[in-house]
C-alpha positions in Angstrom: 107.1 81.8 122.5 106.4 85.1 120.8 107.6 88.7 121.5 105.2 90.9 119.5 106.4 94.4 119.5 103.3 95.6 117.6 100.4 95.0 120.1 97.6 93.9 117.7 99.7 91.1 116.5 99.6 89.6 120.0 96.1 88.6 119.1 97.4 85.9 116.7 99.2 84.1 119.5 96.2 82.4 121.4 94.8 81.2 118.0 98.2 79.7 117.1 98.8 78.2 120.5 101.8 80.5 121.2 102.8 82.1 124.5 102.9 85.9 124.4 105.7 87.8 126.1 104.7 91.5 126.4 107.8 93.6 125.7 108.9 96.4 128.0 108.6 99.3 125.6 106.4 102.1 124.3 104.6 100.4 121.4 104.0 103.7 119.6 107.8 104.4 119.6 109.5 101.1 118.4 112.5 103.2 117.0 113.2 104.3 120.6 112.8 100.8 122.3 115.6 99.8 124.7 117.4 96.9 123.1 118.8 95.7 126.4 115.3 95.3 127.9 114.2 93.5 124.7 117.1 91.0 124.9 116.5 90.6 128.6 112.9 89.4 127.9 114.0 87.3 125.0 116.6 85.4 127.1 114.5 85.2 130.3 111.4 83.7 128.7 113.0 81.7 125.9 111.5 83.7 123.1 111.6 81.8 119.8 109.6 84.2 117.5 109.9 88.0 117.3 107.6 90.4 115.3 108.9 93.9 114.8 108.8 96.8 112.4 111.9 97.6 110.3 112.7 100.4 112.9 112.6 97.8 115.7 114.8 95.4 113.8 117.3 98.2 113.2 117.4 98.9 117.0 117.6 95.2 118.0 119.9 93.9 115.3 122.2 96.9 115.4 122.6 96.6 119.2 123.3 92.8 119.0 125.9 93.5 116.4 127.7 96.2 118.5 127.6 93.9 121.6 128.4 90.7 119.8 125.2 89.1 121.1 123.5 86.0 119.7 119.8 85.5 120.5 120.3 81.8 121.0 116.6 80.7 121.2 115.2 82.9 118.5 114.3 80.8 115.4 112.2 83.3 113.4 111.9 87.1 113.1 109.0 88.6 111.1 108.9 92.2 110.0 106.2 94.2 108.3 104.9 97.8 108.1 107.5 99.0 105.5 110.4 97.6 103.5 113.2 96.3 105.6 116.5 98.2 104.9 119.2 95.7 103.7 121.6 96.7 106.5 119.0 96.2 109.2 118.1 92.8 107.8 121.7 91.7 107.7 122.4 92.8 111.3 119.3 90.9 112.5 120.2 87.7 110.7 123.7 87.9 112.1 122.2 88.0 115.6 120.3 84.7 115.1 121.7 81.2 115.7 122.3 78.8 112.7 119.0 78.1 110.9 117.4 81.3 112.3 115.4 83.2 109.6 114.2 86.7 109.0 111.0 87.1 107.0 109.6 90.3 105.5 105.9 90.3 104.7 104.1 92.5 102.2 100.4 93.4 102.3 97.9 95.9 103.6 95.1 95.9 106.1 92.7 95.4 103.2 94.6 92.3 101.9 97.1 90.6 104.2 99.4 88.9 103.6 100.1 89.3 99.9 103.7 88.0 99.6 106.6 87.1 101.8 110.3 86.6 101.5 113.0 85.1 103.7 115.7 87.7 103.6 118.4 85.1 103.6 117.1 83.9 100.2 118.1 87.2 98.6 121.3 86.6 96.6 123.9 89.2 95.7 122.2 89.9 92.4 118.9 90.9 94.1 120.7 93.0 96.7 122.7 94.8 93.9 119.5 95.5 92.0 118.0 97.1 95.1 121.1 99.2 95.6 121.1 100.3 92.0 117.5 101.6 92.2 115.5 98.7 90.8 113.1 98.4 93.8 112.8 96.1 96.8 112.1 92.4 96.3 109.2 91.4 98.6 108.9 87.8 97.5 106.4 85.7 95.6 102.6 85.9 96.1 101.3 83.6 98.9 98.8 81.1 97.4 96.1 81.4 96.6 96.5 85.2 96.2 96.6 86.4 92.6 98.6 89.6 91.8 98.6 91.7 88.7 100.1 95.0 87.7 97.8 97.7 86.1 98.8 101.1 84.7 99.2 103.9 87.4 96.1 106.0 87.4 94.4 108.0 90.1 90.8 107.6 88.9 88.3 104.9 90.0 88.2 101.7 87.9 84.9 99.8 88.2 86.4 96.9 86.2 89.8 95.4 86.3 91.5 96.6 83.1 92.4 93.0 82.1 93.4 94.0 78.5 95.9 96.6 79.9 97.7 94.6 82.6 101.4 95.3 82.4 104.0 92.7 81.4 107.0 91.4 83.5 109.4 94.1 84.5 107.1 97.1 83.9 106.1 99.1 86.9 102.5 100.0 87.7 100.1 99.6 90.5 99.7 96.2 92.3 96.2 94.8 92.3 95.4 91.7 94.4 92.6 89.1 94.6 92.6 86.6 97.4 90.8 85.1 100.4 91.6 88.0 102.7 90.8 90.8 100.1 88.1 93.0 101.6 85.0 93.9 99.5 84.5 97.5 100.6 85.2 100.2 103.2 82.5 100.6 105.7 80.4 103.7 104.9 83.2 105.1 102.6 81.8 104.8 99.2 84.3 107.2 97.5 87.3 105.3 98.9 85.7 102.0 97.9 85.3 103.1 94.3 89.0 104.2 94.2 90.4 101.0 95.8 88.2 98.2 94.4 87.4 96.8 91.0 85.9 93.6 89.7 87.0 91.2 86.9 85.0 89.5 84.3 84.0 86.8 86.8 82.8 89.2 89.4 85.7 88.8 91.8 86.8 91.8 93.8 90.4 93.0 93.3 92.1 95.5 95.7 94.2 98.3 94.3 97.1 98.4 96.7 98.1 102.0 96.1 101.7 100.7 95.8 103.8 100.8 92.6 105.9 97.9 91.6 106.4 95.1 89.1 106.7 91.4 88.8 110.0 89.8 87.6 110.6 86.7 85.4 110.6 84.5 88.6 107.1 85.7 89.6 108.5 87.9 92.5 107.1 91.2 93.5 109.4 94.2 93.5 108.0 97.2 95.6 108.9 100.7 94.3 106.9 103.0 96.5 103.5 104.5 97.2 101.6 105.5 94.1 100.5 108.8 95.7 104.1 109.7 96.4 105.5 109.3 92.9 107.2 112.2 91.1 106.6 113.0 87.5 109.3 115.3 86.1 111.1 115.7 82.8 109.0 113.0 81.2 110.0 110.4 83.9 108.1 108.8 86.8 110.2 108.4 89.9 109.0 106.1 92.7 110.4 107.0 96.1 111.6 103.6 97.5 113.5 102.8 94.2 115.3 106.1 94.3 116.0 106.2 98.0 117.5 102.7 98.2 120.2 103.9 95.7 121.1 107.0 97.7 121.0 105.2 101.0 124.2 103.4 99.9 126.2 106.5 100.8 128.2 105.6 103.9 127.3 108.7 105.8 123.6 108.6 105.0 121.0 107.1 107.5 118.1 107.5 105.1 116.8 109.7 102.3 113.3 110.7 101.1 112.4 111.8 97.6 109.8 114.7 97.5 108.6 117.4 95.1 109.0 121.0 96.2 109.2 124.3 94.3 108.8 122.4 91.0 111.9 120.3 91.7 112.8 116.8 92.6 114.3 117.1 96.1 116.3 114.5 98.0 115.8 115.0 101.8 118.7 113.5 103.8 119.0 112.3 107.4 122.6 111.6 108.1 124.0 108.9 110.4 125.9 111.5 112.4 125.7 115.3 112.8 128.3 116.4 110.3 129.8 119.9 110.4 128.8 122.3 107.6 131.9 121.6 105.4 131.3 117.9 105.7 127.6 118.3 105.0 128.4 120.2 101.8 130.7 117.3 100.8 127.9 114.9 101.2 125.6 117.1 99.2 128.1 117.1 96.4 128.4 113.4 96.6 124.7 112.8 96.4 124.3 115.2 93.4 127.1 113.4 91.7 125.3 110.1 92.3 122.2 111.6 90.8 124.0 112.8 87.7 125.7 109.4 87.2 122.4 107.5 87.3 120.5 107.6 84.0 117.0 107.8 85.6 117.6 109.9 88.7 119.6 112.8 87.2 116.4 115.0 87.4 117.2 115.4 91.1 118.8 118.8 91.5 118.4 119.7 95.2 119.6 118.1 98.4 118.2 119.2 101.8 119.4 118.0 105.2 116.7 117.3 107.9 117.5 116.5 111.5 114.9 113.7 112.0 112.3 112.5 109.4 108.7 112.4 110.5 107.5 108.8 110.6 104.2 106.9 111.3 103.2 106.3 114.8 102.4 102.5 114.4 105.8 101.3 113.1 108.1 104.3 113.0 109.1 103.1 109.6 107.0 104.8 107.0 108.5 108.2 106.2 106.1 111.1 106.2 107.0 112.4 102.8 104.0 114.7 102.6 105.2 116.6 105.7 108.8 116.6 104.3 107.5 118.0 101.0 105.9 120.9 102.9 109.0 121.5 104.8 111.2 121.4 101.7 108.9 123.9 100.0 109.5 126.4 102.8 113.3 125.8 102.6 113.4 126.4 98.9 111.0 129.4 98.7 
């Protein structure tokens, strides 16, 4: 029995022989969903499977934690649309009965799914690496997908640069070949040339537009969108790597790394509305964190934003381009 909080995913249910429970919520605003109504539907109809974006998991898991609720029938929660924050994943797992699992899938419309991870499998070492700025583990490729990492470039590549593919631990752009990899965009030749390349055997590989690397266990580590990277002081910074580090501050809800006025700027959305003096204390803390991190010390500006712009589908992808424009105005 499925509660799909992203409507298109309800289309999977008839094919899988699952019952669909339509949630009482605005599907374009999962971050504003009423958790009491979601739990009411889950309990009334015996929901065993929930799909939700990271924003939805934060709402549902956080509410269950505050209320001390256990979703007794739910065996599986699946999330996609963006990387799941560690605290949201932990709250959601705590709301499930013994044996309940939370899965995070990675992929794109053009190639889905690429990999998957059960968040309970992430040990303390992996969690510590994410918090230290090493990226977000999104699991091993799902067979028969093949994943490689190529150097980050913004130009079209007709052929997969097989002699330049990057080794374990080196970040670049993910490229994927698999049974769901699309061949082209309909009537968008320029976009097709940018996103598709072929190998020596004529197979089409999709350039994900995401930066990351493969570790020694064959797991994918997501670092951020290639288009949102910052290149400053001879370093390349990928946003999701950087932000996971600063998000560990106890008074920070989330952060966003952008470039503005020639600077690396950390935009901050706080958990509460701190007074000016407290806000300056948080700014000092974050700048000190930047200075103490060998790779992130190029960040020299912190700006506070009331509520980050997010995507309409999942309310989870931060609109960093809009934030960059706003930051430019703040610093000019």
